Backbone as a chain_set.jsonl record, in Angstrom:
{"seq": "MVKTCKGYLEGFQKLSEQTGVQSVVHNHSGQSMGLNSSAVMHLVDGFDPKHVGVFADAGHLSICGEPIEMALNIVKGYVSVIALKDLYRQRVVREGRSTWQIGVARMGEGFVDWVAALKAIDAIGFDGPVSFHSEYGGEPPESVLDLARVDVRYIDRVRGKSD", "coords": {"N": [[112.953, -9.973, -119.404], [110.58, -8.951, -120.483], [110.094, -10.554, -122.37], [109.554, -13.05, -120.968], [107.417, -12.376, -119.538], [105.396, -11.794, -121.514], [105.241, -14.425, -122.498], [103.983, -15.689, -120.221], [101.424, -14.185, -120.284], [100.472, -15.271, -122.813], [99.792, -18.011, -121.982], [97.667, -17.397, -120.242], [95.906, -16.014, -122.154], [95.196, -17.837, -123.81], [93.87, -19.322, -121.625], [91.845, -17.432, -121.331], [90.56, -17.491, -123.714], [89.385, -20.115, -123.506], [87.879, -19.943, -121.449], [86.266, -17.886, -121.521], [86.8, -15.615, -119.858], [88.25, -12.649, -119.6], [91.636, -11.873, -119.046], [93.367, -9.604, -117.313], [95.919, -6.976, -116.955], [97.094, -5.278, -114.692], [98.449, -1.945, -114.173], [100.772, -0.802, -111.933], [102.663, 1.075, -109.654], [106.053, 1.315, -108.902], [108.562, -1.494, -108.642], [107.427, -2.802, -111.215], [106.518, -4.719, -114.066], [104.281, -3.69, -115.364], [104.37, -1.075, -114.986], [103.707, 1.687, -116.123], [101.209, 2.901, -118.308], [102.696, 3.148, -120.934], [104.83, 1.227, -120.419], [103.114, -1.217, -119.836], [101.759, -1.596, -122.402], [104.279, -2.788, -123.69], [103.57, -5.242, -122.791], [101.048, -6.152, -123.786], [100.578, -5.655, -126.286], [99.741, -6.804, -129.369], [98.322, -8.982, -128.16], [94.923, -10.427, -128.455], [92.536, -7.719, -127.864], [90.305, -8.616, -126.719], [90.69, -10.884, -124.932], [92.799, -10.446, -123.558], [93.596, -7.64, -121.473], [93.827, -4.431, -120.331], [94.14, -3.092, -116.606], [93.664, -0.396, -115.845], [94.991, 2.055, -113.516], [94.079, 4.801, -111.916], [95.298, 6.048, -109.805], [98.015, 4.861, -109.374], [99.029, 5.243, -111.858], [99.178, 8.346, -111.735], [101.082, 8.398, -109.776], [103.51, 7.603, -111.0], [103.894, 9.69, -112.877], [102.992, 9.996, -115.288], [101.199, 11.529, -117.802], [97.87, 11.508, -117.414], [96.044, 11.928, -119.363], [97.826, 11.284, -121.548], [98.264, 8.568, -120.867], [95.839, 7.063, -120.62], [94.94, 7.314, -123.505], [97.131, 5.748, -124.634], [96.726, 3.157, -123.877], [94.162, 2.753, -124.803], [92.947, 0.834, -126.608], [92.956, -1.609, -125.397], [92.233, -0.828, -122.808], [90.274, -2.453, -119.943], [89.304, -2.111, -117.757], [89.043, 0.372, -115.079], [90.603, 1.71, -112.14], [89.325, 3.465, -109.592], [90.785, 5.454, -107.41], [93.105, 7.677, -105.105], [96.285, 8.617, -104.659], [99.272, 9.278, -102.354], [102.658, 10.364, -102.227], [105.617, 10.41, -100.325], [108.58, 11.36, -98.92], [110.552, 9.569, -96.66], [112.76, 8.656, -94.071], [114.398, 5.735, -93.438], [116.076, 3.741, -91.508], [118.084, 5.42, -91.939], [118.572, 6.009, -94.229], [117.147, 7.67, -97.211], [113.973, 7.374, -98.667], [110.873, 6.849, -100.661], [107.628, 6.641, -99.754], [104.491, 5.385, -100.409], [101.201, 6.021, -100.486], [97.488, 5.52, -99.718], [95.05, 8.101, -100.171], [92.409, 10.302, -99.503], [89.794, 10.68, -101.993], [90.737, 13.495, -104.214], [92.46, 14.664, -102.594], [95.128, 13.476, -103.181], [97.553, 12.776, -105.664], [96.388, 12.175, -108.002], [94.902, 14.247, -110.86], [91.859, 14.631, -110.811], [89.674, 15.899, -112.722], [91.037, 15.927, -115.312], [91.329, 13.195, -115.29], [88.816, 12.285, -115.574], [87.839, 13.672, -117.728], [89.39, 12.415, -119.662], [88.839, 9.615, -119.729], [86.536, 9.768, -120.624], [87.214, 10.88, -123.122], [88.445, 8.89, -124.494], [86.408, 7.182, -124.856], [85.559, 5.138, -123.246], [83.176, 3.324, -121.123], [83.139, 1.887, -118.7], [83.697, -1.091, -116.987], [84.312, 0.46, -113.585], [86.24, 0.826, -110.605], [86.064, 1.496, -107.559], [88.646, 2.023, -105.243], [88.525, 1.643, -101.974], [90.809, 1.69, -100.18], [91.178, 1.695, -97.32], [92.892, 1.328, -94.785], [93.263, 0.267, -91.349], [91.249, 1.455, -90.483], [87.926, 1.168, -88.82], [85.422, -0.941, -90.199], [82.814, 0.186, -90.759], [83.686, 2.767, -90.999], [85.128, 2.727, -93.266], [83.288, 2.158, -95.461], [81.708, 4.526, -94.992], [83.838, 6.436, -95.866], [84.179, 5.759, -98.392], [81.714, 6.219, -99.471], [81.917, 9.116, -99.453], [84.188, 9.332, -101.394], [82.735, 8.447, -103.736], [80.856, 10.403, -103.726], [82.272, 12.558, -104.166], [83.498, 12.191, -106.727], [81.432, 12.187, -108.218], [80.672, 14.912, -108.102], [82.957, 16.171, -109.166], [82.831, 15.037, -111.722], [80.544, 16.378, -112.519], [81.156, 18.964, -112.792], [82.841, 18.763, -114.936], [81.681, 17.939, -117.153]], "CA": [[111.949, -9.839, -118.722], [109.407, -8.856, -121.371], [109.713, -11.962, -123.141], [108.978, -13.915, -120.304], [105.794, -11.813, -119.08], [104.609, -12.391, -122.486], [105.028, -15.83, -122.363], [102.789, -16.046, -119.454], [100.17, -13.88, -121.164], [100.363, -16.235, -123.89], [99.021, -18.908, -121.441], [96.482, -16.597, -119.912], [95.117, -15.789, -123.585], [94.634, -19.278, -124.067], [92.748, -19.661, -120.694], [90.672, -16.672, -121.333], [89.782, -18.175, -124.97], [88.593, -21.117, -123.171], [86.923, -19.553, -120.273], [85.62, -16.66, -121.722], [86.789, -14.576, -118.882], [89.197, -11.819, -119.888], [92.939, -11.378, -118.06], [93.642, -8.183, -117.378], [97.264, -6.629, -116.547], [97.042, -4.013, -113.578], [99.496, -1.181, -113.924], [101.282, -0.565, -110.784], [103.725, 1.919, -109.706], [107.172, 0.488, -108.263], [109.048, -2.564, -109.416], [106.563, -3.652, -111.6], [106.435, -4.665, -115.521], [103.169, -2.958, -115.595], [104.761, 0.173, -114.008], [102.762, 2.721, -116.525], [100.499, 2.693, -119.822], [103.856, 2.83, -121.85], [105.4, -0.202, -120.086], [102.28, -2.302, -119.784], [101.822, -1.764, -123.702], [105.097, -3.706, -124.15], [103.242, -6.579, -122.638], [99.764, -6.774, -124.017], [100.402, -5.307, -127.781], [99.809, -8.094, -129.966], [97.113, -9.768, -127.867], [93.861, -10.016, -128.628], [92.016, -7.15, -126.459], [89.07, -9.617, -126.263], [91.333, -11.991, -124.004], [94.057, -9.764, -122.771], [93.124, -6.39, -121.33], [94.736, -3.491, -119.132], [93.229, -2.511, -115.55], [94.159, 1.264, -115.643], [94.961, 2.489, -112.039], [94.269, 6.222, -111.805], [96.311, 6.458, -108.732], [99.474, 4.543, -109.7], [99.597, 6.287, -113.075], [99.598, 9.535, -111.222], [102.346, 8.344, -108.827], [104.507, 7.544, -112.157], [103.872, 10.957, -113.49], [102.494, 9.836, -117.025], [100.038, 12.097, -117.547], [96.812, 10.758, -117.06], [95.396, 11.892, -120.722], [98.435, 10.214, -122.495], [98.389, 7.233, -119.94], [94.843, 6.237, -121.098], [95.353, 7.335, -124.699], [97.992, 4.904, -125.017], [96.218, 1.971, -123.495], [92.662, 2.961, -125.174], [92.392, -0.199, -127.378], [93.18, -2.487, -124.375], [91.727, -0.828, -121.282], [89.093, -2.903, -119.776], [88.499, -1.563, -116.457], [89.703, 1.308, -114.707], [90.567, 1.886, -111.112], [89.36, 4.872, -109.126], [91.641, 5.644, -106.022], [93.835, 8.542, -105.081], [97.75, 8.194, -103.744], [100.341, 10.2, -102.522], [103.926, 9.703, -102.253], [106.397, 11.265, -99.463], [109.899, 10.996, -98.652], [110.724, 9.282, -95.424], [113.932, 8.042, -93.802], [114.333, 4.289, -92.765], [117.457, 3.176, -91.081], [119.392, 6.506, -91.958], [118.274, 6.015, -95.572], [115.998, 8.122, -97.671], [113.131, 6.464, -99.6], [109.65, 7.16, -100.871], [106.602, 5.764, -99.311], [103.302, 5.455, -101.202], [100.0, 5.748, -99.572], [96.197, 5.811, -100.051], [94.461, 9.194, -100.069], [90.939, 10.251, -99.9], [89.791, 11.426, -103.537], [91.298, 14.842, -104.094], [93.716, 14.555, -101.807], [96.377, 12.815, -103.642], [98.317, 12.926, -106.812], [95.497, 12.254, -109.286], [94.003, 15.243, -111.202], [90.368, 13.996, -111.374], [88.913, 16.848, -113.762], [91.701, 15.733, -116.181], [91.487, 11.787, -115.366], [87.469, 11.821, -115.865], [88.01, 13.844, -119.203], [90.619, 11.386, -120.529], [88.129, 8.287, -119.437], [85.19, 10.503, -121.59], [87.772, 10.845, -124.27], [88.674, 7.364, -125.125], [84.861, 6.409, -125.068], [85.343, 4.069, -122.124], [81.985, 3.251, -120.586], [83.174, 0.722, -117.986], [83.583, -0.999, -115.272], [85.304, 1.273, -112.963], [86.496, -0.168, -109.689], [86.524, 2.288, -106.632], [89.435, 1.333, -104.437], [89.015, 2.461, -100.794], [92.136, 1.208, -99.277], [91.647, 2.653, -95.946], [93.525, 0.263, -93.665], [93.288, 0.682, -90.024], [89.801, 1.821, -90.194], [86.828, 0.14, -88.826], [84.361, -1.35, -91.537], [82.165, 1.357, -91.048], [84.261, 3.92, -91.456], [85.527, 2.482, -94.639], [81.963, 2.45, -95.9], [81.554, 6.189, -95.016], [84.91, 7.138, -96.86], [83.974, 5.163, -99.798], [80.35, 6.916, -100.026], [82.388, 10.088, -99.656], [84.731, 9.131, -102.682], [81.633, 8.414, -104.6], [80.208, 11.768, -104.09], [83.384, 13.483, -104.811], [83.802, 11.971, -108.285], [80.091, 12.531, -108.973], [80.735, 16.205, -107.953], [83.968, 16.646, -110.092], [82.009, 14.578, -113.122], [79.473, 17.488, -113.054], [82.005, 20.078, -113.239], [83.938, 18.361, -116.217], [80.698, 17.714, -118.34]], "C": [[110.806, -9.782, -119.346], [108.931, -10.072, -121.9], [108.956, -13.01, -122.183], [107.6, -13.677, -119.65], [104.939, -12.178, -120.237], [104.372, -13.613, -122.744], [103.871, -16.379, -121.41], [101.533, -15.685, -120.195], [99.72, -14.329, -122.222], [99.148, -17.28, -123.319], [97.671, -18.359, -121.008], [95.409, -16.149, -121.328], [94.344, -16.988, -123.788], [93.428, -19.523, -122.966], [91.595, -18.758, -121.026], [90.027, -17.023, -122.662], [88.623, -19.289, -124.403], [87.558, -20.793, -122.114], [85.79, -18.536, -120.566], [85.497, -15.428, -120.523], [88.175, -13.843, -119.28], [90.58, -11.799, -118.87], [92.952, -10.124, -118.246], [95.487, -7.876, -116.739], [97.186, -5.042, -115.691], [98.307, -3.107, -113.844], [99.743, -0.633, -112.571], [102.44, 0.12, -110.398], [104.748, 1.027, -108.787], [107.687, -0.553, -109.187], [108.089, -3.423, -109.937], [106.673, -3.517, -113.313], [105.243, -3.81, -116.02], [103.067, -1.356, -115.279], [103.567, 1.292, -114.36], [101.951, 2.336, -117.901], [101.682, 2.333, -121.111], [104.426, 1.259, -121.692], [104.244, -1.105, -120.337], [101.861, -2.605, -121.407], [102.772, -2.931, -124.343], [104.645, -4.995, -123.969], [101.946, -6.931, -123.292], [99.882, -6.405, -125.863], [100.722, -6.729, -128.272], [98.815, -9.114, -129.629], [95.895, -9.341, -128.387], [93.047, -9.327, -127.576], [90.956, -8.068, -125.876], [89.521, -10.38, -125.078], [92.369, -11.391, -123.092], [93.651, -8.458, -122.742], [94.045, -5.667, -120.42], [93.815, -3.204, -118.24], [94.0, -1.239, -115.561], [94.005, 1.656, -114.605], [95.325, 4.07, -112.008], [95.623, 6.626, -110.979], [97.586, 5.961, -108.939], [99.938, 5.24, -111.054], [99.873, 7.749, -112.583], [100.927, 9.378, -110.51], [103.45, 8.292, -109.901], [104.655, 8.366, -112.59], [103.663, 10.84, -114.806], [101.262, 10.438, -116.914], [98.702, 11.358, -117.937], [96.029, 10.678, -118.706], [96.289, 11.072, -121.77], [98.224, 8.881, -121.862], [96.805, 6.356, -120.799], [94.719, 6.45, -122.652], [96.149, 6.172, -125.212], [97.425, 3.37, -124.952], [94.758, 1.697, -124.217], [92.05, 1.569, -125.794], [92.523, -1.411, -126.613], [92.641, -2.335, -122.962], [90.43, -1.231, -121.134], [88.408, -2.54, -118.378], [89.596, -0.492, -115.786], [89.549, 1.622, -113.084], [90.342, 3.246, -110.355], [90.268, 4.915, -107.68], [92.712, 6.966, -106.154], [95.191, 8.12, -104.287], [98.213, 9.4, -103.53], [101.558, 9.523, -102.395], [104.557, 11.041, -101.224], [107.41, 10.76, -99.239], [110.014, 10.663, -97.137], [111.83, 8.575, -95.368], [113.688, 6.592, -92.98], [115.809, 4.067, -92.774], [118.503, 4.037, -91.805], [119.174, 6.501, -93.777], [117.209, 6.624, -96.142], [115.392, 7.443, -98.635], [111.732, 7.205, -99.722], [108.681, 6.074, -100.145], [105.231, 5.95, -99.968], [102.016, 5.332, -100.207], [98.686, 6.141, -100.322], [95.738, 7.15, -99.602], [93.103, 9.32, -100.332], [90.996, 11.282, -101.464], [89.723, 12.96, -103.358], [92.063, 15.322, -103.419], [95.184, 14.206, -102.156], [96.771, 13.426, -105.022], [97.397, 13.386, -108.174], [94.614, 13.848, -109.566], [92.815, 14.568, -111.686], [89.475, 14.587, -112.105], [89.775, 16.196, -115.027], [91.288, 13.826, -116.614], [89.663, 11.623, -116.041], [87.153, 12.453, -117.155], [88.585, 13.051, -120.028], [89.484, 9.989, -120.574], [86.955, 8.88, -120.734], [86.041, 10.203, -123.136], [87.945, 9.997, -125.283], [87.422, 6.433, -125.315], [84.846, 5.202, -124.235], [84.082, 4.126, -121.098], [82.141, 2.059, -119.251], [83.514, -0.271, -117.955], [84.505, -0.022, -114.652], [85.429, 0.59, -111.57], [86.971, 0.984, -108.731], [87.357, 1.479, -105.474], [89.516, 2.009, -102.941], [89.523, 1.639, -99.637], [92.411, 1.956, -98.006], [91.943, 1.895, -95.023], [93.51, 0.942, -92.456], [92.103, 1.229, -89.702], [89.001, 1.217, -89.993], [85.906, 0.168, -89.894], [83.434, -0.318, -91.724], [82.497, 2.507, -91.361], [84.561, 4.147, -92.706], [84.304, 2.772, -95.638], [81.664, 3.922, -96.127], [82.456, 6.877, -95.812], [84.576, 6.559, -98.369], [82.716, 6.097, -100.219], [80.733, 8.583, -100.384], [83.216, 10.327, -101.109], [83.704, 9.254, -103.726], [81.062, 9.929, -105.09], [81.115, 12.887, -104.748], [83.642, 13.424, -106.271], [82.56, 12.462, -108.795], [80.197, 14.143, -109.113], [81.804, 16.775, -109.215], [83.466, 16.277, -111.547], [81.141, 15.561, -113.431], [80.039, 18.464, -113.303], [82.918, 19.794, -114.316], [83.074, 18.193, -117.349], [80.804, 19.125, -119.107]], "O": [[109.895, -10.488, -118.913], [107.79, -10.533, -121.916], [107.975, -13.67, -122.527], [106.822, -14.565, -119.302], [103.883, -12.787, -120.063], [103.288, -13.937, -123.228], [103.051, -17.25, -121.702], [100.733, -16.504, -120.649], [98.652, -13.924, -122.682], [98.033, -17.442, -123.814], [96.634, -18.877, -121.422], [94.187, -16.038, -121.221], [93.123, -17.093, -123.907], [92.285, -19.843, -123.291], [90.453, -19.215, -121.02], [88.814, -16.814, -122.697], [87.43, -19.352, -124.703], [86.494, -21.404, -122.014], [84.708, -18.418, -119.991], [84.58, -14.636, -120.305], [89.196, -14.531, -119.255], [90.263, -11.671, -117.688], [92.571, -9.574, -119.279], [96.074, -8.753, -116.105], [97.233, -3.928, -116.211], [99.355, -3.731, -113.676], [98.834, 0.034, -112.076], [103.44, -0.357, -110.934], [104.318, 0.147, -108.042], [107.345, -0.565, -110.369], [107.814, -4.518, -109.445], [106.876, -2.423, -113.84], [105.332, -3.265, -117.12], [102.076, -0.626, -115.304], [102.755, 1.747, -113.554], [102.281, 1.288, -118.456], [101.549, 1.478, -121.987], [104.455, 0.376, -122.549], [104.488, -1.905, -121.24], [101.637, -3.777, -121.71], [102.401, -3.763, -125.171], [105.06, -5.903, -124.69], [101.731, -8.142, -123.353], [99.14, -7.042, -126.611], [101.55, -7.541, -127.858], [98.43, -9.965, -130.431], [95.687, -8.18, -128.739], [92.766, -9.925, -126.537], [90.802, -8.215, -124.664], [88.692, -10.527, -124.18], [92.688, -11.871, -122.004], [93.321, -7.949, -123.813], [94.943, -6.251, -119.813], [92.671, -3.015, -118.652], [95.163, -1.311, -115.164], [92.814, 1.777, -114.319], [96.462, 4.538, -112.056], [96.615, 7.26, -111.337], [98.454, 6.777, -108.628], [101.065, 5.702, -111.235], [100.843, 8.323, -113.079], [101.811, 10.219, -110.675], [104.408, 9.026, -109.657], [105.794, 8.366, -113.058], [104.211, 11.669, -115.533], [100.372, 10.063, -116.152], [98.715, 10.594, -118.902], [95.551, 9.642, -119.169], [95.797, 10.36, -122.646], [97.954, 8.007, -122.685], [96.835, 5.283, -121.401], [94.254, 5.422, -123.144], [95.773, 5.645, -126.26], [97.649, 2.536, -125.829], [94.259, 0.572, -124.206], [90.896, 1.213, -125.554], [92.158, -2.412, -127.23], [92.551, -3.232, -122.123], [89.502, -0.758, -121.789], [87.229, -2.685, -118.056], [90.809, -0.57, -115.984], [88.397, 1.791, -112.686], [91.189, 4.125, -110.515], [90.07, 3.939, -106.956], [93.122, 7.252, -107.279], [95.12, 7.329, -103.346], [97.877, 10.417, -104.137], [101.626, 8.294, -102.432], [104.192, 12.216, -101.258], [107.398, 9.531, -99.304], [109.56, 11.498, -96.356], [112.126, 7.859, -96.325], [112.894, 6.454, -92.049], [116.575, 4.167, -93.732], [119.571, 3.582, -92.215], [119.928, 7.24, -94.41], [116.131, 6.239, -95.691], [116.079, 6.881, -99.489], [111.471, 8.109, -98.928], [108.959, 4.883, -100.011], [104.953, 7.149, -99.949], [101.983, 4.549, -99.257], [98.676, 6.886, -101.302], [96.096, 7.387, -98.448], [92.551, 8.644, -101.2], [91.776, 12.143, -101.869], [88.946, 13.573, -102.625], [92.424, 16.487, -103.591], [96.184, 14.578, -101.543], [96.302, 14.498, -105.404], [97.498, 14.314, -108.976], [93.908, 14.43, -108.742], [92.746, 14.017, -112.784], [88.411, 13.992, -112.272], [89.0, 15.887, -115.931], [91.06, 13.33, -117.717], [89.43, 10.826, -116.95], [86.249, 11.925, -117.803], [88.217, 13.027, -121.202], [89.426, 9.398, -121.652], [86.715, 8.165, -121.707], [85.612, 9.494, -124.047], [87.74, 10.131, -126.489], [87.401, 5.293, -125.777], [84.108, 4.27, -124.553], [84.073, 5.035, -120.268], [81.137, 1.42, -118.934], [83.78, -0.706, -119.076], [85.509, 0.289, -115.293], [84.611, -0.313, -111.393], [88.082, 1.478, -108.926], [86.892, 0.505, -104.882], [90.416, 2.808, -102.683], [89.004, 1.14, -98.638], [93.407, 2.598, -97.672], [91.018, 1.744, -94.226], [93.727, 2.153, -92.442], [91.923, 1.499, -88.514], [88.861, 0.353, -90.858], [85.617, 1.22, -90.465], [83.241, 0.085, -92.871], [81.748, 3.285, -91.952], [84.434, 5.213, -93.309], [84.428, 3.597, -96.542], [81.424, 4.429, -97.223], [82.065, 7.85, -96.457], [84.864, 7.203, -99.378], [82.769, 6.688, -101.298], [80.152, 9.241, -101.247], [82.979, 11.289, -101.84], [83.811, 10.144, -104.57], [80.89, 10.43, -106.201], [80.823, 13.775, -105.548], [83.948, 14.407, -106.947], [82.59, 13.162, -109.808], [79.832, 14.656, -110.17], [81.485, 17.637, -110.034], [83.638, 17.067, -112.475], [80.887, 15.71, -114.626], [79.497, 19.128, -114.187], [83.779, 20.631, -114.587], [83.556, 18.272, -118.479], [80.145, 19.324, -120.127]]}, "num_chains": 1, "name": "protein.A"}
C-alpha cells in the first residue's frame, strides 16, 4: 500500500513541478496512510519537500497519541502547513458494539496540549501558514464565526503564556 501511495505522490510531485503549487499529505486519524507523522514520513520521504509537503493536523496527531513535540520534529523537513483544531474521542455503543467516536472540540477542551504544540511549532522554526479549522457543524454561520474568534483568542492567550 505504501508503494501505491508513493506512486500517486510521484504523479503529484510532477504536477507540482509543472504548476508551482505544492502537494501536501494531510495526517488524519483513523484508517489513513497518513495516520501520524511516523506514517506520513513513510510516504513523503525521498520526495522534494519543495513539491511534496506535510499538512500537520494538531487535532488528529493528538488523537493518535503521538506526542506533538515528537510528531512535528519527525516531519519538520516537510511540514508546509499546520492545522489548528482540537478533537475529543469518546467511546460509544452502536448496534451493541463499542467503538470510538471522534469530534471537534473548542480549543483547549480536547486532546491537544496547546502549550506543548505552540512550543513545538516554534522549536522546528515553522513560520506559517496555519489553518484554523472551525468545524462546528450544526451551528448557524454567525455562531461559527463567533466560535472561530474565541478559538483565535484562545491560541493568542496560550501563545502569550508559552513565549
